[in-house]
N, C-alpha and C positions, 0 to 999 in steps of 0.2 A: 837628208832623211825623210822617210815617209811620214804621212799623217798617221799618228797612231792611235787616234780617237774617232776616225772616220765614220765608225759606225753609231757614234751619239749622236741623239736627236734631243730636241727639247723636251723638256718632261721627264726627261731620264735622270735617276738619282746615281753620283758617283762618290769616290774617295779620291783625294789627292795622295798618293803613294809617299809623299815628304813630308807631309804637312797633316797628320792624323789627328792634330789638336782643333783643325779647322772643322772637323764633323763630316756629317753628309751633306752633299751639293745636290741642287738640281739644276741640270743644263737650260739654259736660258737661249743660246743659240750656238751654231758651230758652223762659222764661215770662214773659208780661205784658211785654213788650218789655226782658226782662233775661236777657241771654244770659251764661252761666257757662263761661268757659273755662280750661281747663289748658294753660298757656303753659309750652313745654320750658324757658327760661331766664327766667321770670319768677315762674311758680307759678298759682294758682287767681286769675282776675281776673275779676269781675260788670262787664260793659259795659252802659251804658244804648244800647240799639239804634235810639232815636229820634236817637242824635246821632253815632253811630260806624257806619259801613257795614265792615263786617269783608269781606275777601276770603278767598273760598272757595278752597281747593286742591284740584282735580279729578284732579291726575296721579298720587296717591298717595302 
């Protein structure tokens, strides 16, 4: 499967579509289909971006 989060870069904000209770997260890194995100209510999580399409937040 292709990298569903290739456009994400450090500093961008995202939501996890299957974990709404984690709140808003900030991308820390995006390397080799592994996106590290620091979520407000969950902490740092490494996501396999070939399996989960994070939802970018563009409204600040």
